[in-house]
N, C-alpha and C positions, 0 to 999 in steps of 0.2 A: 403349616407354613403359610405365610402371607404372600401368595403368588403375585398379587398386585404390586406390592412393594418391591419384590425381586424384579418384576417386569419393568417398573419405573426406573430402578437403578441401572438396569441393562440399557434401556432406551436413552436415559440421560447420558450414560457413558458413551453410547454409540453416537449421539448427536455432537459430542465433544471431539470426535475423531475427524481426521482429514476427509475432505470430499472424495478423494480417490478411493478411500476405503468404503464409503457409502456406495459408490458405483460398483465396486468389486463385490460387495455383499449382495446388492440387488441383482446384478447380472450373474454372479457366481452360483446362486441358488438354482437357476435354470440351466446355466452352462454346465453345471455338474451332471445334469441329466444326459447331456450329449456325451460326456466322458463315459458314463455308465453304458450308454448305447454303443459306443465304440468298443468298450470292453466286452459287451455281449457279442458283438460281431467277431471280435478276436477269439472268444471262447468257441463260437460256432465254427470258425475257420479251423481252429486247432483240433476240434472234435470231429471234423468231417470224416476222418479215416479211423477214428477211435471206435471202440465197441459201441453198439447201437444205444446202450443205456447212457453212455457219456454224452452223446449227441442229443439224446432225448432230454437230459437234464438241462443242457444249454438252451434247447428250444422251449422247454416248459417254464424256464425262469421268468420271462416277461409275462406269461399268462398268470403265474403266481402273483406277480406284482399287481396285475389287474384285479385279481381276486381280493387281495388285501385292500386295494383302493376302494372297491365296492363296499367292503365291510366298513371302511372308514366313512364313506359317504352315508351309509345307513346310520352309523353312530352319530354323525353330525346332525342328521334329521331328527334323531331321538333327543339328543342333548340340547341342541339349539343354543349354544353359548355364544353370546355376542363378542365381537372382536374387541380386544383391549385398546385399539387405536382410536376408538370413537372419541372425538374431542381432545385428542392428545397430539402434540407435534411429534412426528416420527419421520424416519428416513423414507420409507415407502408410502405410497398413497394407500389409504385404508380401503379395503375391498367393500363392495356394496353391502347394505344391511342384511340381505338375505344370504350372504356368504358366511356361514358359521365358522367358528374358530376351533372347536374341539371335535376330534383331534386334528393335528396339522397334516393335510394331505401331502405336502412337500416332504415332511418327515417320513410319512408312510412309504412314499415312493422311493426316497433315497435309501432308507434302511432296508426296504424290500429288495431293491436292486443289489445292495451290498450282500444281503443274506443269500439271495439266489446266485449271485456271482461266486460267492464262497463255495456253494454247492458244486458249481461247475468247475471251479479252479481254486482250490484251497490256498494256493500261493498268493492270491490277490487280497487276502484278508488284511494285510498291512497297508494296502492302498485304499480299499473300498470302505472299510469301517471308519477310518479317520475322515475320509471325504464325505461320507454320509453324515457323520456327526457335525462337521463344519456346516454342511448344507442345512441341516436341521436347525442348528443354533442360529444361523443367519436369519431365520424367520422371526426369532425373538429380537435379534440385533436390529433388524430393519423396522420392527415395531408392530408386526401384524399378528403375532401370536404370543400367548402367555407361555412361560416355560413348561407348564404341565401339559399344554396342547402338544408341544414338540416331544416331550418325553413319552406321552401316550402314543403319539403317532409313530415314533421310533420303535416302540415296543410292538405295536400292531404290525408294522412293516417287517421287522426283523424276525418275528415269529410266524406270522401267517403266510407271507409270500413264499418262504422256503417250504412250508408245510403244504400249501396248495400246489407248488411246483412238484414236490415229491409225490403227491397224490395223482398228478397227471402223468408221471413218468411211465406208469404201467400201461397207459393207453398210447402214449407217444412212441415208446420203444418198438412195439410191433409195426407201427406206421413207418418208422425209420427203416426197419428191416425190409419192409415191403418196398419202400421207395428205392432203397439201395439195390434190391434184387431186380427191379424193373429198369433201373438206370445203368446198371453195370453191363459192360459188353459181354456178350455170350460167346 
């Protein structure tokens, strides 16, 4: 598939949309992260009296996202794909030349947050997956990533963040039990 032509088609379409949609796409990518942060707080709050493993999953989720982000950064350093927005008119300002494109870190974080939130509270699947997909797509829409950057980032985040979170649960669960035993009134 010719990702450059798909990218150009999406960016050309995006430039033809109203200005308010441009602003929404630029702000929405980062604002969605605050929605995910709020959902993590909600999961932590709901799990505070649940079994220790449930609270451990809610606590380990953000650490899983960090792990997926680190992997993404390592891949970026190895691949070193230039941004598609160089010399092209786009909605967003093109990042600096040493800020590589593949994979999209925004997509990694959005999909990682969705995946780990689903671990913590399965009922959120209908909210978090579409939100992550829209946030990831917005990176192509505003012109700073190729579609394959976003697809790869989404896959990295959705698979690695929950995996890393689950690997941490074994260590976090005893810590939750210990903290609860020390904080509970005797």
